[in-house]
N, CA and C atoms of all chains as a GROMACS GRO file, in nm:
protein
  612
    1MET      N    1   0.113  -0.153   0.024
    1MET     CA    2  -0.044  -0.019  -0.038
    1MET      C    3   0.115   0.143   0.027
    2ALA      N    4   0.006   0.239  -0.093
    2ALA     CA    5   0.151   0.303  -0.138
    2ALA      C    6   0.066   0.410   0.052
    3ASP      N    7   0.216   0.448   0.055
    3ASP     CA    8   0.251   0.573   0.187
    3ASP      C    9   0.273   0.751   0.164
    4PHE      N   10   0.124   0.822   0.104
    4PHE     CA   11   0.115   0.961   0.042
    4PHE      C   12   0.074   1.024   0.142
    5ASP      N   13   0.199   1.062   0.170
    5ASP     CA   14   0.282   1.241   0.198
    5ASP      C   15   0.137   1.282   0.291
    6GLY      N   16   0.122   1.366   0.363
    6GLY     CA   17   0.002   1.438   0.398
    6GLY      C   18  -0.113   1.355   0.469
    7LYS      N   19  -0.086   1.239   0.454
    7LYS     CA   20  -0.169   1.189   0.590
    7LYS      C   21  -0.216   1.201   0.730
    8ARG      N   22  -0.346   1.232   0.741
    8ARG     CA   23  -0.346   1.324   0.852
    8ARG      C   24  -0.365   1.140   0.966
    9TRP      N   25  -0.340   1.216   1.103
    9TRP     CA   26  -0.354   1.080   1.219
    9TRP      C   27  -0.463   1.018   1.244
   10HIS      N   28  -0.563   1.033   1.181
   10HIS     CA   29  -0.700   0.992   1.157
   10HIS      C   30  -0.754   0.876   1.079
   11ASP      N   31  -0.648   0.900   1.016
   11ASP     CA   32  -0.728   0.814   0.855
   11ASP      C   33  -0.673   0.633   0.886
   12MET      N   34  -0.688   0.616   0.966
   12MET     CA   35  -0.601   0.539   0.999
   12MET      C   36  -0.606   0.362   0.887
   13GLY      N   37  -0.774   0.409   0.825
   13GLY     CA   38  -0.822   0.256   0.766
   13GLY      C   39  -0.651   0.186   0.710
   14GLY      N   40  -0.651   0.074   0.714
   14GLY     CA   41  -0.509   0.041   0.640
   14GLY      C   42  -0.428  -0.010   0.732
   15ALA      N   43  -0.387   0.063   0.823
   15ALA     CA   44  -0.355   0.099   0.898
   15ALA      C   45  -0.321  -0.067   1.051
   16GLU      N   46  -0.194  -0.072   1.073
   16GLU     CA   47  -0.172  -0.242   1.163
   16GLU      C   48  -0.249  -0.206   1.350
   17ALA      N   49  -0.351  -0.264   1.323
   17ALA     CA   50  -0.473  -0.161   1.521
   17ALA      C   51  -0.423  -0.367   1.566
   18GLY      N   52  -0.316  -0.461   1.576
   18GLY     CA   53  -0.342  -0.518   1.669
   18GLY      C   54  -0.509  -0.590   1.700
   19PRO      N   55  -0.496  -0.684   1.812
   19PRO     CA   56  -0.578  -0.744   1.867
   19PRO      C   57  -0.740  -0.670   1.902
   20VAL      N   58  -0.856  -0.618   1.863
   20VAL     CA   59  -0.945  -0.632   1.929
   20VAL      C   60  -1.003  -0.715   2.073
   21VAL      N   61  -0.975  -0.582   2.196
   21VAL     CA   62  -1.017  -0.646   2.255
   21VAL      C   63  -1.176  -0.645   2.331
   22PRO      N   64  -1.277  -0.710   2.318
   22PRO     CA   65  -1.390  -0.706   2.360
   22PRO      C   66  -1.470  -0.681   2.536
   23ALA      N   67  -1.507  -0.578   2.559
   23ALA     CA   68  -1.545  -0.535   2.644
   23ALA      C   69  -1.675  -0.443   2.697
   24GLU      N   70  -1.789  -0.491   2.727
   24GLU     CA   71  -1.881  -0.405   2.830
   24GLU      C   72  -1.852  -0.289   2.887
   25HIS      N   73  -1.924  -0.158   2.854
   25HIS     CA   74  -1.934  -0.086   2.811
   25HIS      C   75  -2.087  -0.053   2.838
   26ASP      N   76  -2.119   0.037   2.986
   26ASP     CA   77  -2.236   0.075   2.998
   26ASP      C   78  -2.227   0.251   3.006
   27PHE      N   79  -2.277   0.348   2.948
   27PHE     CA   80  -2.292   0.439   2.906
   27PHE      C   81  -2.317   0.616   3.074
   28ALA      N   82  -2.265   0.625   3.121
   28ALA     CA   83  -2.239   0.702   3.227
   28ALA      C   84  -2.357   0.905   3.186
   29LEU      N   85  -2.391   0.875   3.303
   29LEU     CA   86  -2.517   1.057   3.295
   29LEU      C   87  -2.464   1.125   3.252
   30TRP      N   88  -2.370   1.200   3.233
   30TRP     CA   89  -2.306   1.262   3.168
   30TRP      C   90  -2.264   1.206   2.994
   31GLU      N   91  -2.250   1.136   2.990
   31GLU     CA   92  -2.245   1.015   2.850
   31GLU      C   93  -2.296   1.100   2.783
   32LYS      N   94  -2.456   1.057   2.848
   32LYS     CA   95  -2.522   1.072   2.791
   32LYS      C   96  -2.602   1.199   2.742
   33ARG      N   97  -2.600   1.278   2.812
   33ARG     CA   98  -2.601   1.420   2.816
   33ARG      C   99  -2.505   1.458   2.638
   34VAL      N  100  -2.401   1.424   2.690
   34VAL     CA  101  -2.278   1.454   2.597
   34VAL      C  102  -2.369   1.459   2.413
   35ASP      N  103  -2.426   1.329   2.456
   35ASP     CA  104  -2.513   1.242   2.370
   35ASP      C  105  -2.664   1.360   2.313
   36ALA      N  106  -2.697   1.406   2.443
   36ALA     CA  107  -2.883   1.450   2.367
   36ALA      C  108  -2.780   1.585   2.377
   37LEU      N  109  -2.722   1.620   2.370
   37LEU     CA  110  -2.654   1.807   2.362
   37LEU      C  111  -2.608   1.800   2.255
   38MET      N  112  -2.542   1.696   2.214
   38MET     CA  113  -2.524   1.718   2.042
   38MET      C  114  -2.631   1.715   1.916
   39VAL      N  115  -2.721   1.633   1.943
   39VAL     CA  116  -2.819   1.565   1.855
   39VAL      C  117  -2.923   1.725   1.851
   40LEU      N  118  -2.969   1.778   2.013
   40LEU     CA  119  -3.010   1.892   2.012
   40LEU      C  120  -2.924   1.995   1.933
   41CYS      N  121  -2.827   2.043   1.975
   41CYS     CA  122  -2.766   2.102   1.920
   41CYS      C  123  -2.753   2.150   1.716
   42SER      N  124  -2.710   1.952   1.684
   42SER     CA  125  -2.726   1.975   1.539
   42SER      C  126  -2.880   1.997   1.536
   43THR      N  127  -2.961   1.945   1.595
   43THR     CA  128  -3.104   1.998   1.494
   43THR      C  129  -3.146   2.102   1.501
   44LYS      N  130  -3.055   2.249   1.586
   44LYS     CA  131  -3.093   2.398   1.537
   44LYS      C  132  -3.084   2.434   1.548
   45GLY      N  133  -2.933   2.303   1.404
   45GLY     CA  134  -2.829   2.394   1.255
   45GLY      C  135  -2.710   2.530   1.399
   46LEU      N  136  -2.718   2.445   1.438
   46LEU     CA  137  -2.542   2.504   1.494
   46LEU      C  138  -2.423   2.452   1.479
   47PHE      N  139  -2.450   2.313   1.435
   47PHE     CA  140  -2.329   2.294   1.378
   47PHE      C  141  -2.346   2.117   1.243
   48THR      N  142  -2.219   2.062   1.200
   48THR     CA  143  -2.278   1.922   1.076
   48THR      C  144  -2.208   1.890   1.225
   49VAL      N  145  -2.193   1.762   1.189
   49VAL     CA  146  -2.124   1.558   1.212
   49VAL      C  147  -2.001   1.650   1.206
   50ASP      N  148  -1.988   1.761   1.048
   50ASP     CA  149  -1.824   1.771   0.968
   50ASP      C  150  -1.732   1.825   1.079
   51GLY      N  151  -1.824   1.961   1.161
   51GLY     CA  152  -1.781   2.016   1.185
   51GLY      C  153  -1.740   2.010   1.317
   52LEU      N  154  -1.782   1.908   1.417
   52LEU     CA  155  -1.735   1.776   1.528
   52LEU      C  156  -1.606   1.655   1.489
   53ARG      N  157  -1.606   1.682   1.396
   53ARG     CA  158  -1.507   1.595   1.321
   53ARG      C  159  -1.447   1.598   1.257
   54ARG      N  160  -1.444   1.780   1.194
   54ARG     CA  161  -1.359   1.782   1.217
   54ARG      C  162  -1.218   1.846   1.421
   55ALA      N  163  -1.323   1.902   1.409
   55ALA     CA  164  -1.232   1.952   1.564
   55ALA      C  165  -1.142   1.858   1.651
   56ILE      N  166  -1.246   1.723   1.616
   56ILE     CA  167  -1.141   1.630   1.691
   56ILE      C  168  -1.035   1.636   1.617
   57GLU      N  169  -1.104   1.589   1.473
   57GLU     CA  170  -0.855   1.565   1.430
   57GLU      C  171  -0.767   1.694   1.435
   58ASP      N  172  -0.889   1.751   1.409
   58ASP     CA  173  -0.739   1.862   1.526
   58ASP      C  174  -0.669   1.871   1.647
   59MET      N  175  -0.748   1.803   1.724
   59MET     CA  176  -0.708   1.754   1.789
   59MET      C  177  -0.558   1.725   1.790
   60GLY      N  178  -0.559   1.604   1.720
   60GLY     CA  179  -0.398   1.513   1.704
   60GLY      C  180  -0.424   1.486   1.768
   61PRO      N  181  -0.293   1.348   1.735
   61PRO     CA  182  -0.272   1.215   1.737
   61PRO      C  183  -0.270   1.210   1.960
   62ASP      N  184  -0.217   1.293   2.012
   62ASP     CA  185  -0.239   1.235   2.133
   62ASP      C  186  -0.378   1.216   2.227
   63VAL      N  187  -0.472   1.280   2.159
   63VAL     CA  188  -0.582   1.296   2.218
   63VAL      C  189  -0.689   1.164   2.231
   64PHE      N  190  -0.594   1.104   2.137
   64PHE     CA  191  -0.756   0.953   2.102
   64PHE      C  192  -0.638   0.850   2.266
   65GLU      N  193  -0.463   0.905   2.246
   65GLU     CA  194  -0.490   0.858   2.391
   65GLU      C  195  -0.519   0.884   2.547
   66ASN      N  196  -0.507   0.943   2.563
   66ASN     CA  197  -0.482   1.091   2.693
   66ASN      C  198  -0.677   1.059   2.730
   67THR      N  199  -0.765   1.036   2.582
   67THR     CA  200  -0.896   1.130   2.692
   67THR      C  201  -0.985   1.046   2.622
   68ILE      N  202  -1.094   0.992   2.660
   68ILE     CA  203  -1.217   0.890   2.607
   68ILE      C  204  -1.258   0.971   2.539
   69TYR      N  205  -1.417   0.830   2.419
   69TYR     CA  206  -1.516   0.885   2.307
   69TYR      C  207  -1.534   1.049   2.354
   70TYR      N  208  -1.618   1.021   2.467
   70TYR     CA  209  -1.718   1.175   2.539
   70TYR      C  210  -1.655   1.337   2.549
   71ASP      N  211  -1.524   1.264   2.615
   71ASP     CA  212  -1.460   1.365   2.660
   71ASP      C  213  -1.430   1.410   2.524
   72ARG      N  214  -1.392   1.359   2.388
   72ARG     CA  215  -1.369   1.474   2.330
   72ARG      C  216  -1.516   1.516   2.173
   73TRP      N  217  -1.616   1.486   2.274
   73TRP     CA  218  -1.658   1.509   2.171
   73TRP      C  219  -1.741   1.589   2.276
   74ILE      N  220  -1.762   1.618   2.408
   74ILE     CA  221  -1.801   1.740   2.426
   74ILE      C  222  -1.736   1.832   2.468
   75ALA      N  223  -1.556   1.882   2.414
   75ALA     CA  224  -1.434   1.927   2.362
   75ALA      C  225  -1.526   1.975   2.179
   76ALA      N  226  -1.544   1.930   2.133
   76ALA     CA  227  -1.522   1.924   1.936
   76ALA      C  228  -1.702   1.991   1.959
   77VAL      N  229  -1.832   1.933   2.100
   77VAL     CA  230  -1.931   2.030   2.026
   77VAL      C  231  -1.894   2.240   2.150
   78ASN      N  232  -1.794   2.146   2.236
   78ASN     CA  233  -1.796   2.328   2.321
   78ASN      C  234  -1.741   2.425   2.166
   79GLN      N  235  -1.624   2.402   2.093
   79GLN     CA  236  -1.579   2.425   1.986
   79GLN      C  237  -1.593   2.509   1.909
   80ASN      N  238  -1.739   2.377   1.862
   80ASN     CA  239  -1.812   2.500   1.711
   80ASN      C  240  -1.951   2.599   1.799
   81LEU      N  241  -1.984   2.538   1.936
   81LEU     CA  242  -2.054   2.618   1.944
   81LEU      C  243  -1.966   2.797   2.010
   82ILE      N  244  -1.837   2.725   2.072
   82ILE     CA  245  -1.830   2.902   2.048
   82ILE      C  246  -1.761   2.949   1.891
   83GLU      N  247  -1.734   2.891   1.778
   83GLU     CA  248  -1.739   2.917   1.698
   83GLU      C  249  -1.871   2.990   1.638
   84ALA      N  250  -1.944   2.884   1.677
   84ALA     CA  251  -2.114   2.984   1.524
   84ALA      C  252  -2.189   3.117   1.701
   85GLY      N  253  -2.119   3.146   1.759
   85GLY     CA  254  -2.121   3.232   1.769
   85GLY      C  255  -2.278   3.223   1.944
   86THR      N  256  -2.297   3.090   1.967
   86THR     CA  257  -2.421   3.055   2.063
   86THR      C  258  -2.390   3.107   2.258
   87TYR      N  259  -2.256   3.098   2.259
   87TYR     CA  260  -2.222   3.161   2.405
   87TYR      C  261  -2.070   3.208   2.408
   88THR      N  262  -2.002   3.303   2.479
   88THR     CA  263  -1.899   3.359   2.450
   88THR      C  264  -1.846   3.250   2.604
   89LEU      N  265  -1.733   3.313   2.545
   89LEU     CA  266  -1.557   3.183   2.705
   89LEU      C  267  -1.691   3.222   2.788
   90GLY      N  268  -1.693   3.424   2.804
   90GLY     CA  269  -1.679   3.424   2.958
   90GLY      C  270  -1.841   3.399   2.986
   91GLU      N  271  -1.923   3.417   2.906
   91GLU     CA  272  -2.038   3.367   2.916
   91GLU      C  273  -2.047   3.118   3.054
   92LEU      N  274  -2.022   3.081   2.963
   92LEU     CA  275  -1.967   2.955   2.997
   92LEU      C  276  -1.871   2.906   3.151
   93GLY      N  277  -1.798   3.032   3.162
   93GLY     CA  278  -1.675   2.999   3.218
   93GLY      C  279  -1.838   3.021   3.359
   94ALA      N  280  -1.877   3.155   3.359
   94ALA     CA  281  -1.953   3.202   3.439
   94ALA      C  282  -1.989   3.120   3.513
   95LYS      N  283  -2.087   3.033   3.384
   95LYS     CA  284  -2.204   2.978   3.435
   95LYS      C  285  -2.134   2.846   3.509
   96MET      N  286  -2.028   2.745   3.471
   96MET     CA  287  -1.940   2.644   3.487
   96MET      C  288  -1.988   2.650   3.647
   97ASP      N  289  -1.905   2.874   3.654
   97ASP     CA  290  -1.883   2.850   3.848
   97ASP      C  291  -1.989   2.887   3.931
   98GLU      N  292  -2.133   2.864   3.866
   98GLU     CA  293  -2.283   2.884   3.965
   98GLU      C  294  -2.276   2.751   3.931
   99ILE      N  295  -2.273   2.672   3.888
   99ILE     CA  296  -2.330   2.461   3.859
   99ILE      C  297  -2.161   2.439   4.046
  100ALA      N  298  -2.064   2.442   3.922
  100ALA     CA  299  -2.027   2.400   4.084
  100ALA      C  300  -1.971   2.404   4.220
  101LYS      N  301  -2.090   2.560   4.247
  101LYS     CA  302  -2.128   2.569   4.375
  101LYS      C  303  -2.208   2.540   4.341
  102ARG      N  304  -2.349   2.471   4.309
  102ARG     CA  305  -2.422   2.440   4.454
  102ARG      C  306  -2.423   2.292   4.480
  103GLY      N  307  -2.254   2.196   4.392
  103GLY     CA  308  -2.268   2.049   4.460
  103GLY      C  309  -2.153   1.966   4.379
  104ASP      N  310  -2.138   1.887   4.408
  104ASP     CA  311  -2.054   1.815   4.333
  104ASP      C  312  -2.124   1.641   4.311
  105THR      N  313  -2.263   1.658   4.359
  105THR     CA  314  -2.336   1.527   4.340
  105THR      C  315  -2.464   1.579   4.189
  106TYR      N  316  -2.529   1.472   4.118
  106TYR     CA  317  -2.611   1.517   4.017
  106TYR      C  318  -2.668   1.564   4.094
  107GLY      N  319  -2.744   1.538   4.179
  107GLY     CA  320  -2.842   1.575   4.268
  107GLY      C  321  -2.828   1.692   4.276
  108GLU      N  322  -2.792   1.759   4.368
  108GLU     CA  323  -2.675   1.946   4.462
  108GLU      C  324  -2.788   2.016   4.260
  109ALA      N  325  -2.707   1.906   4.201
  109ALA     CA  326  -2.586   2.046   4.086
  109ALA      C  327  -2.714   2.077   4.009
  110ALA      N  328  -2.868   1.936   4.022
  110ALA     CA  329  -3.002   1.911   3.929
  110ALA      C  330  -3.054   2.095   3.971
  111HIS      N  331  -3.078   2.140   4.076
  111HIS     CA  332  -3.188   2.236   4.118
  111HIS      C  333  -3.108   2.379   4.176
  112ASP      N  334  -3.180   2.472   4.108
  112ASP     CA  335  -3.085   2.608   4.101
  112ASP      C  336  -3.144   2.698   4.276
  113MET      N  337  -1.967   1.409  -1.568
  113MET     CA  338  -1.954   1.243  -1.470
  113MET      C  339  -2.038   1.184  -1.452
  114THR      N  340  -2.126   1.188  -1.475
  114THR     CA  341  -2.264   1.171  -1.544
  114THR      C  342  -2.247   1.024  -1.571
  115ASP      N  343  -2.197   0.983  -1.712
  115ASP     CA  344  -2.164   0.882  -1.760
  115ASP      C  345  -2.103   0.790  -1.727
  116LEU      N  346  -1.946   0.798  -1.617
  116LEU     CA  347  -1.867   0.820  -1.641
  116LEU      C  348  -1.893   0.661  -1.496
  117GLN      N  349  -1.872   0.516  -1.559
  117GLN     CA  350  -1.846   0.387  -1.497
  117GLN      C  351  -1.734   0.312  -1.371
  118HIS      N  352  -1.638   0.331  -1.474
  118HIS     CA  353  -1.524   0.320  -1.418
  118HIS      C  354  -1.419   0.426  -1.372
  119VAL      N  355  -1.419   0.463  -1.256
  119VAL     CA  356  -1.278   0.596  -1.200
  119VAL      C  357  -1.204   0.574  -1.072
  120ARG      N  358  -1.127   0.651  -1.102
  120ARG     CA  359  -1.020   0.711  -1.011
  120ARG      C  360  -1.049   0.778  -0.954
  121ILE      N  361  -1.010   0.707  -0.770
  121ILE     CA  362  -1.028   0.804  -0.657
  121ILE      C  363  -0.870   0.919  -0.696
  122LYS      N  364  -0.915   1.063  -0.715
  122LYS     CA  365  -0.743   1.136  -0.739
  122LYS      C  366  -0.725   1.177  -0.550
  123GLN      N  367  -0.537   1.085  -0.633
  123GLN     CA  368  -0.490   1.067  -0.536
  123GLN      C  369  -0.373   1.281  -0.483
  124MET      N  370  -0.446   1.284  -0.449
  124MET     CA  371  -0.432   1.437  -0.384
  124MET      C  372  -0.460   1.449  -0.233
  125MET      N  373  -0.360   1.479  -0.148
  125MET     CA  374  -0.344   1.510   0.006
  125MET      C  375  -0.423   1.647   0.008
  126PRO      N  376  -0.498   1.727   0.063
  126PRO     CA  377  -0.478   1.879   0.088
  126PRO      C  378  -0.498   1.861   0.216
  127PRO      N  379  -0.453   1.951   0.356
  127PRO     CA  380  -0.517   1.925   0.431
  127PRO      C  381  -0.570   1.972   0.484
  128GLY      N  382  -0.709   1.937   0.608
  128GLY     CA  383  -0.849   1.965   0.653
  128GLY      C  384  -0.911   1.845   0.672
  129HIS      N  385  -1.043   1.875   0.688
  129HIS     CA  386  -1.151   1.722   0.698
  129HIS      C  387  -1.165   1.674   0.557
  130ILE      N  388  -1.153   1.582   0.583
  130ILE     CA  389  -1.148   1.516   0.407
  130ILE      C  390  -1.266   1.390   0.394
  131ARG      N  391  -1.304   1.322   0.415
  131ARG     CA  392  -1.422   1.247   0.389
  131ARG      C  393  -1.390   1.121   0.319
  132THR      N  394  -1.304   1.131   0.226
  132THR     CA  395  -1.264   1.101   0.128
  132THR      C  396  -1.100   0.982   0.195
  133PRO      N  397  -1.125   0.818   0.224
  133PRO     CA  398  -1.075   0.771   0.319
  133PRO      C  399  -0.877   0.773   0.251
  134ALA      N  400  -0.746   0.779   0.297
  134ALA     CA  401  -0.597   0.765   0.188
  134ALA      C  402  -0.573   0.692   0.117
  135TYR      N  403  -0.664   0.558   0.233
  135TYR     CA  404  -0.631   0.447   0.096
  135TYR      C  405  -0.698   0.430   0.021
  136LEU      N  406  -0.812   0.464  -0.003
  136LEU     CA  407  -0.862   0.486  -0.188
  136LEU      C  408  -0.832   0.562  -0.230
  137ARG      N  409  -0.724   0.640  -0.181
  137ARG     CA  410  -0.701   0.707  -0.284
  137ARG      C  411  -0.565   0.681  -0.439
  138GLY      N  412  -0.614   0.727  -0.567
  138GLY     CA  413  -0.501   0.669  -0.659
  138GLY      C  414  -0.587   0.520  -0.677
  139LYS      N  415  -0.670   0.434  -0.654
  139LYS     CA  416  -0.711   0.339  -0.711
  139LYS      C  417  -0.895   0.322  -0.712
  140THR      N  418  -0.894   0.237  -0.875
  140THR     CA  419  -0.981   0.251  -0.945
  140THR      C  420  -1.069   0.158  -0.951
  141GLY      N  421  -1.159   0.205  -0.995
  141GLY     CA  422  -1.319   0.142  -0.896
  141GLY      C  423  -1.456   0.136  -1.009
  142TRP      N  424  -1.580   0.108  -0.996
  142TRP     CA  425  -1.730   0.150  -1.025
  142TRP      C  426  -1.777   0.248  -0.977
  143ILE      N  427  -1.858   0.299  -1.070
  143ILE     CA  428  -2.045   0.344  -0.980
  143ILE      C  429  -2.070   0.251  -0.988
  144GLU      N  430  -2.170   0.207  -0.842
  144GLU     CA  431  -2.240   0.140  -0.786
  144GLU      C  432  -2.341   0.210  -0.798
  145ARG      N  433  -2.453   0.358  -0.723
  145ARG     CA  434  -2.508   0.381  -0.802
  145ARG      C  435  -2.453   0.573  -0.800
  146LYS      N  436  -2.567   0.640  -0.799
  146LYS     CA  437  -2.572   0.782  -0.758
  146LYS      C  438  -2.707   0.816  -0.646
  147LEU      N  439  -2.672   0.845  -0.587
  147LEU     CA  440  -2.674   0.907  -0.440
  147LEU      C  441  -2.734   0.977  -0.408
  148GLY      N  442  -2.721   1.083  -0.503
  148GLY     CA  443  -2.791   1.236  -0.550
  148GLY      C  444  -2.712   1.354  -0.488
  149PRO      N  445  -2.765   1.481  -0.487
  149PRO     CA  446  -2.654   1.620  -0.438
  149PRO      C  447  -2.672   1.583  -0.285
  150PHE      N  448  -2.561   1.648  -0.186
  150PHE     CA  449  -2.574   1.659  -0.108
  150PHE      C  450  -2.429   1.816  -0.039
  151GLY      N  451  -2.456   1.894   0.023
  151GLY     CA  452  -2.364   2.032   0.103
  151GLY      C  453  -2.241   1.915   0.149
  152ASN      N  454  -2.148   1.968   0.115
  152ASN     CA  455  -2.012   1.964   0.031
  152ASN      C  456  -1.901   1.925   0.195
  153PRO      N  457  -1.911   1.822   0.316
  153PRO     CA  458  -1.852   1.781   0.445
  153PRO      C  459  -1.743   1.864   0.423
  154GLU      N  460  -1.621   1.916   0.307
  154GLU     CA  461  -1.509   1.961   0.348
  154GLU      C  462  -1.562   2.160   0.361
  155GLN      N  463  -1.688   2.250   0.324
  155GLN     CA  464  -1.698   2.345   0.409
  155GLN      C  465  -1.793   2.316   0.500
  156GLN      N  466  -1.905   2.251   0.510
  156GLN     CA  467  -1.958   2.222   0.652
  156GLN      C  468  -1.875   2.222   0.793
  157ALA      N  469  -1.770   2.182   0.704
  157ALA     CA  470  -1.710   2.128   0.875
  157ALA      C  471  -1.607   2.268   0.943
  158TYR      N  472  -1.610   2.365   0.834
  158TYR     CA  473  -1.608   2.496   0.880
  158TYR      C  474  -1.729   2.595   0.934
  159GLY      N  475  -1.842   2.557   0.922
  159GLY     CA  476  -1.872   2.650   0.957
  159GLY      C  477  -1.932   2.752   0.825
  160LEU      N  478  -1.940   2.657   0.769
  160LEU     CA  479  -1.980   2.732   0.592
  160LEU      C  480  -2.094   2.654   0.528
  161LYS      N  481  -2.200   2.702   0.411
  161LYS     CA  482  -2.356   2.614   0.402
  161LYS      C  483  -2.223   2.530   0.252
  162GLY      N  484  -2.263   2.466   0.261
  162GLY     CA  485  -2.175   2.307   0.160
  162GLY      C  486  -2.204   2.295   0.044
  163ASP      N  487  -2.189   2.382  -0.112
  163ASP     CA  488  -2.214   2.343  -0.204
  163ASP      C  489  -2.264   2.223  -0.207
  164PRO      N  490  -2.427   2.184  -0.294
  164PRO     CA  491  -2.416   2.130  -0.318
  164PRO      C  492  -2.381   1.993  -0.429
  165LEU      N  493  -2.342   1.911  -0.414
  165LEU     CA  494  -2.194   1.800  -0.472
  165LEU      C  495  -2.320   1.677  -0.477
  166VAL      N  496  -2.268   1.596  -0.609
  166VAL     CA  497  -2.322   1.494  -0.626
  166VAL      C  498  -2.254   1.371  -0.506
  167LEU      N  499  -2.295   1.248  -0.473
  167LEU     CA  500  -2.205   1.130  -0.376
  167LEU      C  501  -2.190   1.002  -0.449
  168TYR      N  502  -2.102   1.041  -0.491
  168TYR     CA  503  -2.186   0.812  -0.543
  168TYR      C  504  -2.096   0.729  -0.489
  169ARG      N  505  -2.129   0.549  -0.468
  169ARG     CA  506  -2.185   0.519  -0.425
  169ARG      C  507  -2.015   0.412  -0.500
  170VAL      N  508  -1.926   0.416  -0.452
  170VAL     CA  509  -1.782   0.361  -0.552
  170VAL      C  510  -1.770   0.176  -0.535
  171ARG      N  511  -1.797   0.072  -0.582
  171ARG     CA  512  -1.682  -0.067  -0.606
  171ARG      C  513  -1.601  -0.019  -0.591
  172PHE      N  514  -1.508  -0.134  -0.483
  172PHE     CA  515  -1.328  -0.144  -0.514
  172PHE      C  516  -1.329  -0.261  -0.536
  173THR      N  517  -1.215  -0.372  -0.595
  173THR     CA  518  -1.282  -0.493  -0.562
  173THR      C  519  -1.110  -0.529  -0.389
  174MET      N  520  -1.146  -0.608  -0.314
  174MET     CA  521  -1.028  -0.528  -0.209
  174MET      C  522  -0.830  -0.614  -0.298
  175ALA      N  523  -0.864  -0.678  -0.426
  175ALA     CA  524  -0.754  -0.674  -0.462
  175ALA      C  525  -0.721  -0.568  -0.548
  176GLU      N  526  -0.781  -0.480  -0.601
  176GLU     CA  527  -0.660  -0.350  -0.606
  176GLU      C  528  -0.679  -0.232  -0.451
  177ILE      N  529  -0.762  -0.257  -0.350
  177ILE     CA  530  -0.698  -0.181  -0.255
  177ILE      C  531  -0.563  -0.251  -0.168
  178TRP      N  532  -0.561  -0.425  -0.184
  178TRP     CA  533  -0.501  -0.399  -0.072
  178TRP      C  534  -0.350  -0.482  -0.139
  179GLY      N  535  -0.355  -0.550  -0.377
  179GLY     CA  536  -0.282  -0.625  -0.364
  179GLY      C  537  -0.263  -0.727  -0.375
  180ASP      N  538  -0.162  -0.785  -0.274
  180ASP     CA  539  -0.135  -0.923  -0.278
  180ASP      C  540  -0.180  -0.924  -0.176
  181THR      N  541  -0.162  -0.794  -0.005
  181THR     CA  542  -0.221  -0.885   0.075
  181THR      C  543  -0.326  -0.866   0.141
  182ALA      N  544  -0.458  -0.868  -0.019
  182ALA     CA  545  -0.550  -0.846   0.023
  182ALA      C  546  -0.650  -1.086   0.045
  183GLU      N  547  -0.668  -1.078   0.144
  183GLU     CA  548  -0.687  -1.236   0.208
  183GLU      C  549  -0.827  -1.342   0.142
  184ARG      N  550  -0.919  -1.184   0.055
  184ARG     CA  551  -1.020  -1.280  -0.007
  184ARG      C  552  -1.051  -1.163  -0.182
  185PRO      N  553  -0.914  -1.191  -0.242
  185PRO     CA  554  -0.962  -1.063  -0.331
  185PRO      C  555  -1.055  -1.079  -0.430
  186GLU      N  556  -1.147  -1.137  -0.431
  186GLU     CA  557  -1.234  -1.082  -0.470
  186GLU      C  558  -1.427  -1.051  -0.414
  187ASP      N  559  -1.330  -0.992  -0.296
  187ASP     CA  560  -1.446  -0.952  -0.248
  187ASP      C  561  -1.409  -0.825  -0.286
  188THR      N  562  -1.593  -0.702  -0.255
  188THR     CA  563  -1.577  -0.603  -0.232
  188THR      C  564  -1.612  -0.555  -0.156
  189LEU      N  565  -1.510  -0.388  -0.139
  189LEU     CA  566  -1.568  -0.249  -0.062
  189LEU      C  567  -1.642  -0.170  -0.182
  190ASP      N  568  -1.736  -0.151  -0.057
  190ASP     CA  569  -1.858   0.006  -0.153
  190ASP      C  570  -1.727   0.098  -0.032
  191ALA      N  571  -1.763   0.265  -0.135
  191ALA     CA  572  -1.726   0.361   0.022
  191ALA      C  573  -1.771   0.491  -0.061
  192GLU      N  574  -1.838   0.561   0.012
  192GLU     CA  575  -1.939   0.683  -0.088
  192GLU      C  576  -1.829   0.797  -0.042
  193ILE      N  577  -1.805   0.862  -0.206
  193ILE     CA  578  -1.763   0.989  -0.298
  193ILE      C  579  -1.765   1.022  -0.296
  194PHE      N  580  -1.741   1.214  -0.285
  194PHE     CA  581  -1.791   1.290  -0.368
  194PHE      C  582  -1.759   1.317  -0.490
  195GLU      N  583  -1.853   1.369  -0.620
  195GLU     CA  584  -1.778   1.365  -0.754
  195GLU      C  585  -1.679   1.447  -0.783
  196HIS      N  586  -1.623   1.565  -0.639
  196HIS     CA  587  -1.491   1.588  -0.690
  196HIS      C  588  -1.356   1.549  -0.709
  197TRP      N  589  -1.361   1.406  -0.655
  197TRP     CA  590  -1.302   1.306  -0.605
  197TRP      C  591  -1.279   1.272  -0.690
  198LEU      N  592  -1.315   1.257  -0.752
  198LEU     CA  593  -1.315   1.124  -0.938
  198LEU      C  594  -1.273   1.268  -1.009
  199GLU      N  595  -1.204   1.096  -1.144
  199GLU     CA  596  -1.196   1.085  -1.222
  199GLU      C  597  -1.168   0.939  -1.294
  200PRO      N  598  -1.208   0.975  -1.448
  200PRO     CA  599  -1.213   0.927  -1.512
  200PRO      C  600  -1.165   0.785  -1.496
  201ALA      N  601  -1.102   0.632  -1.539
  201ALA     CA  602  -1.034   0.534  -1.423
  201ALA      C  603  -0.917   0.552  -1.588
  202ASN      N  604  -0.876   0.633  -1.674
  202ASN     CA  605  -0.831   0.573  -1.835
  202ASN      C  606  -0.766   0.740  -1.802
  203ALA      N  607  -0.794   0.836  -1.698
  203ALA     CA  608  -0.702   0.997  -1.730
  203ALA      C  609  -0.587   0.945  -1.685
  204PRO      N  610  -0.458   1.068  -1.769
  204PRO     CA  611  -0.282   1.000  -1.699
  204PRO      C  612  -0.300   1.009  -1.645
   0.00000   0.00000   0.00000
């Protein structure tokens, strides 16, 4: 197989992959929320799946080792929402601060 | 493009978000069907409105893609490729 100059890290088709290790995995609540947020925002036309993939591809190869799937997706959602002008980083920071003050558990954080 | 049947995937490598897999670039296959126009993901990935481009389903043999390392050379693989990545298979 020809090895083309310029092939990007995520374009893995045909590369050596090693053994596939089957493992059960249940989704955490925050992971389901990332998925719901992604569907909601793309339905509203704030970004496309292409925009999300572009953001993940631009994170570089290390991110594939250092993060899990939904870490990458929420980072890509955030990147695209900032670019779409949905909120500013100042607004995001203030909201994160406000919610962190509610408490450490989902139950506490769910109440204003 | 409409009467094109035997096609080659262009062997170009611009940086950026591209859906055409690198392992198919430079390979030849046959148009299996025309899927109709869709917005160009190479523009949509950057928050732009994608120009409508025709997407084709292209069929390749494993022998064409993997050469002598293909485990089952006669098996086929279908990939959906936008029109601007296709050229006639006999193009120089």
